Phi, psi and omega in degrees: 000130183271139178269151171276112179259143185300335181267000182288153180300323180296316181293317180297315181293322180297313180289320179295319179296318179295315179297321179294317178295321179294317178295321179294320179295319178296319179295318179296317181291325177294319176301319179296319179295315181295314180295320178294320179295319177298317180294324179294321178295314180297317180294324178298313180293316182294333179269325184294320184298305180291328180295313181289325178293317180292325179292340179268325189250332181273131184300317180296314181294323179297324181280330190249341183254097175280183183298324179295317179296320178296315178297323179294319178297313183293315182290329177294317178296319180294317179296317178297316179298318180301307185291323179294312182290320179297317180296314179297322180293315180295318179294320178295320178293320178294319177298316180298319182281338180286341179279346178284138178277139177291141180255123177239101184277333184270345186267000000 
């Protein structure tokens, strides 16, 4: 029966493969966070301008949209944009990385 020795090719490839996958997962999630944050900023601006303008000039909005409602509209749009873009970015990165063949130089 063969022992798993820390210097054996199987052990090195297993740990190296795990470290490589972990680094790739961190990179993919970081890309998703950055893309989601950018989308949230854009969505906040794109939502804040018409929301605040309508609350100032339209009679119905002036009567019914207080500051809390305006903040809720803007933050909901920003949150939705963040999660949608972050999810799409992580999935696209995972698809792109799944097509790469694993390289095993010692085996």
